C-alpha positions in Angstrom: -0.3 0.1 -0.1 1.4 3.2 -0.7 1.8 5.9 1.5 0.3 9.2 0.1 2.8 12.1 2.1 1.2 15.3 1.0 4.1 18.5 1.3 2.5 22.1 3.4 4.3 24.2 0.8 2.1 26.9 1.9 2.7 30.3 -0.1 1.4 32.9 1.2 2.8 36.3 3.9 3.6 35.8 6.6 1.8 37.6 9.8 5.2 40.0 9.9 5.3 40.5 6.7 1.6 42.3 6.6 2.4 43.5 9.8 5.5 45.4 8.0 3.0 45.5 4.5 0.2 47.6 6.4 3.1 50.0 8.1 4.0 51.1 5.9 1.2 52.0 4.2 -0.1 54.2 7.2 3.4 56.2 6.7 2.7 57.4 3.5 -0.9 57.9 3.6 0.1 59.8 6.9 2.4 61.8 5.2 0.5 61.9 2.2 -3.1 63.3 3.5 -1.7 66.5 4.9 -0.3 67.0 1.9 -3.4 66.5 0.2 -5.6 68.9 2.2 -3.3 70.9 1.9 -3.5 71.2 -1.6 -7.2 71.3 -1.6 -6.8 74.3 1.2 -4.2 76.1 -1.5 -6.4 75.5 -4.4 -10.2 76.8 -2.7 -7.5 80.3 -1.5 -7.4 80.8 -5.7 -10.4 80.3 -6.4 -11.2 82.4 -3.7 -8.9 85.6 -5.0 -10.4 85.1 -8.2 -13.9 85.5 -7.2 -13.5 88.9 -5.4 -11.1 90.4 -8.4 -14.4 89.2 -10.2 -17.0 89.9 -7.6 -14.8 93.8 -7.6 -14.7 94.6 -10.9 -18.3 93.8 -11.2 -18.5 96.3 -8.0 -16.8 99.0 -9.7 -18.9 98.6 -13.6 -22.0 98.8 -11.1 -20.4 101.7 -9.9 -19.5 102.9 -13.5 -23.6 102.3 -14.5 -25.2 104.0 -11.8 -22.4 107.1 -10.5 -22.8 104.7 -6.6 -21.5 101.6 -5.6 -23.8 98.8 -4.8 -25.4 98.9 -0.9 -24.9 95.5 -1.0 -24.4 91.6 -3.7 -27.7 92.1 -4.2 -27.7 94.8 -6.0 -25.3 92.9 -8.7 -27.2 89.7 -9.2 -24.6 87.5 -8.6 -25.6 83.8 -9.5 -22.6 83.0 -7.4 -21.8 84.0 -4.0 -20.3 81.5 -2.1 -16.9 81.0 -1.5 -15.3 77.9 -1.9 -15.8 77.0 2.2 -19.4 77.3 1.2 -19.6 80.2 2.5 -21.1 83.7 1.2 -19.1 86.2 0.3 -19.0 89.3 2.6 -19.2 93.1 1.2 -19.6 96.5 3.2 -20.0 100.0 1.3 -17.8 102.0 2.5 -17.6 105.2 0.5 -20.7 107.1 1.2 -22.1 104.9 3.9 -22.8 105.0 7.6 -21.4 102.2 8.7 -17.6 102.5 8.8 -16.9 101.6 11.6 -17.6 97.6 11.1 -15.3 98.0 8.1 -12.1 95.3 8.6 -8.5 97.2 10.6 -5.2 96.4 9.8 -3.2 95.7 12.7 -3.0 99.4 13.2 -6.3 99.9 13.3 -6.7 101.8 9.9 -9.6 100.4 7.3 -8.0 98.7 4.8 -10.2 100.4 2.0 -11.7 103.5 1.8 -14.0 102.4 -0.9 -15.9 99.0 0.0 -14.7 95.7 1.6 -15.5 93.1 0.2 -13.7 89.3 1.4 -14.2 86.0 2.3 -14.2 84.5 5.9 -11.6 81.8 4.5 -11.2 77.9 5.9 -12.8 78.3 9.3 -15.4 80.0 8.6 -15.1 83.0 11.0 -14.5 86.6 11.2 -13.5 89.3 13.2 -12.7 93.3 11.7 -9.1 93.3 13.5 -7.2 91.2 10.2 -4.9 90.7 13.6 -7.2 88.6 15.3 -6.9 85.0 14.9 -10.6 84.1 13.8 -8.9 86.1 10.9 -6.0 84.9 9.5 -7.8 82.3 7.3 -9.9 85.0 5.3 -9.0 85.8 2.0 -9.1 89.8 2.0 -9.4 92.6 -0.6 -6.8 95.4 0.8 -5.6 99.3 -0.2 -8.8 99.3 -2.5 -7.9 96.4 -4.5 -4.1 96.7 -4.2 -4.2 93.3 -2.1 -6.0 90.6 -2.9 -4.8 87.3 -0.6 -4.6 85.5 2.8 -5.2 88.2 5.2 -2.3 86.7 7.5 -0.5 87.5 4.1 -1.5 91.9 4.5 
């Protein structure tokens, strides 16, 4: 009678090999995910800067046509007034307006603009009038009457 021998040639990964692969993948993910999120945020910042330039141009065209600044962004009849984070763009008429106390201010508490304020509340959706306040650092602002448009932290 012939005996039947089976040879156990199980081909596969050992537990140690699997743990090493999982550790490598976790490390790569820990490095890649924050970089990806920062890339997405930078793209949103660039989009908000472009939107503010466009809305600022629309405000200037309205002023040329009507000899006054619009009272609100509703007067411009824009299709989309939300920033890349889903918040409404903020507008405040300063020139000829009565509410100059709530305009945006720099670190010396001087108004950023003397015609109108236009800004996005940024990633956190919060903002306070002086740019030096922590909630305002991520805002995308229009300053120097349109001479600067960018992150409040860079102004």
